[in-house]
N, C-alpha and C positions, 0 to 999 in steps of 0.2 A: 318420724322414723329415722335414724341414722344410716347415711348411705356409706357405705365401705368400698373405697375403691381399691384397686390390687395394691397400691403403694403402702396405704393404711394396713392392710392385711398383712403385708410381707413386713412392714416395721413393727406390728402387734407380735408377731411369730418370732421375730430376731429379737425384741425385748424379751420375751417370756424365756426363751430360750437362753438369753444370756444371763438374764437374773438367777435360772435355775444352775446354771453351770457356776456361776459366784457363788450362790448359796451352797452349793455343795463344797467348793474350794475352802468356803468359811468354816464349814463342818468340819472340813480336814485338819483345820489348825489345830484343833483338839483330839481328832478321831485319827488314826491310823491313814495316810495317804499323802498324795506329793500337792500339799496345798499352795506351795510357791510355784507351782506350773499350773495349776487348774485357775487359780485366781486371774492371771494373766491372760488365760484363753478367754474365758468369759467375759474379761474388758476389751479384748480384741473383736468378739462376737457384737459387743455392743456399740464399740467404736466405729464398725461398718455403718451405724445409722445414725449415731448420737455424737454431737461435738463435744459434750461435757466428758463422755468416756475417753475419745480420742485424745483430749487435753491431758486427762488424769492418766492415760496409758503413757504418753510422752515424757511426763513428769517422772514417772516410775522409772521408765528407761533411763532416763539422764541421772537419775539417782543410782543406779544399778552402776552405772558406768563410771560414775564418781566412786562409789563403793570399791569397784574392781580395783580402779587406779590406785586407790589409796591401798588397799591389800596387798598390791603389788610391791609399792614401796616400802611397806613395814617388812 
Protein backbone atom coordinates (compact mmCIF):
# COMPACT_ATOMS: atom_id res chain seq x y z
CA UNK A 1 0.00 0.00 0.00
CA UNK A 2 1.17 3.50 -0.78
CA UNK A 3 2.13 5.44 2.30
CA UNK A 4 0.99 9.05 2.10
CA UNK A 5 3.04 11.54 4.02
CA UNK A 6 1.74 14.97 4.86
CA UNK A 7 4.12 16.47 2.27
CA UNK A 8 2.75 14.23 -0.48
CA UNK A 9 -0.84 15.08 0.41
CA UNK A 10 -0.01 18.80 0.41
CA UNK A 11 1.73 18.48 -2.95
CA UNK A 12 -1.25 16.62 -4.43
CA UNK A 13 -3.72 19.23 -3.16
CA UNK A 14 -1.61 22.06 -4.60
CA UNK A 15 -1.26 20.24 -7.93
CA UNK A 16 -4.99 19.59 -8.25
CA UNK A 17 -5.89 23.15 -7.23
CA UNK A 18 -3.32 24.69 -9.57
CA UNK A 19 -4.38 22.61 -12.55
CA UNK A 20 -8.06 23.34 -11.93
CA UNK A 21 -7.38 27.08 -11.79
CA UNK A 22 -5.28 26.82 -14.96
CA UNK A 23 -8.02 24.84 -16.72
CA UNK A 24 -10.59 27.48 -15.78
CA UNK A 25 -8.22 30.17 -17.08
CA UNK A 26 -7.71 28.32 -20.35
CA UNK A 27 -11.47 27.93 -20.70
CA UNK A 28 -11.77 31.69 -20.17
CA UNK A 29 -9.80 32.24 -23.36
CA UNK A 30 -12.93 31.39 -25.32
CA UNK A 31 -15.49 32.07 -22.57
CA UNK A 32 -16.06 35.47 -20.97
CA UNK A 33 -13.66 36.10 -18.13
CA UNK A 34 -10.21 37.40 -17.19
CA UNK A 35 -8.05 34.57 -18.57
CA UNK A 36 -4.96 36.81 -18.54
CA UNK A 37 -5.28 37.07 -14.76
CA UNK A 38 -6.46 33.55 -13.89
CA UNK A 39 -3.80 31.59 -15.80
CA UNK A 40 -0.85 33.26 -13.99
CA UNK A 41 -2.63 32.68 -10.66
CA UNK A 42 -2.80 28.96 -11.49
CA UNK A 43 0.88 29.00 -12.41
CA UNK A 44 1.66 30.80 -9.16
CA UNK A 45 -0.13 28.09 -7.19
CA UNK A 46 1.79 25.38 -9.05
CA UNK A 47 5.07 27.28 -8.65
CA UNK A 48 4.89 26.86 -4.88
CA UNK A 49 5.69 23.15 -5.32
CA UNK A 50 7.00 22.57 -8.84
CA UNK A 51 10.21 23.96 -10.36
CA UNK A 52 8.91 23.69 -13.95
CA UNK A 53 6.00 26.00 -13.10
CA UNK A 54 8.32 28.46 -11.34
CA UNK A 55 10.57 28.56 -14.41
CA UNK A 56 7.61 29.01 -16.77
CA UNK A 57 6.19 31.80 -14.60
CA UNK A 58 9.58 33.54 -14.51
CA UNK A 59 9.85 33.46 -18.32
CA UNK A 60 6.29 34.74 -18.66
CA UNK A 61 7.05 37.67 -16.34
CA UNK A 62 10.17 38.51 -18.33
CA UNK A 63 8.23 38.46 -21.60
CA UNK A 64 5.54 40.73 -20.15
CA UNK A 65 8.21 43.17 -18.94
CA UNK A 66 9.77 43.25 -22.41
CA UNK A 67 6.35 43.68 -24.01
CA UNK A 68 5.50 46.59 -21.69
CA UNK A 69 8.85 48.26 -22.34
CA UNK A 70 8.39 47.87 -26.09
CA UNK A 71 4.84 49.27 -25.85
CA UNK A 72 6.10 52.33 -23.94
CA UNK A 73 8.68 53.09 -26.63
CA UNK A 74 6.18 52.86 -29.49
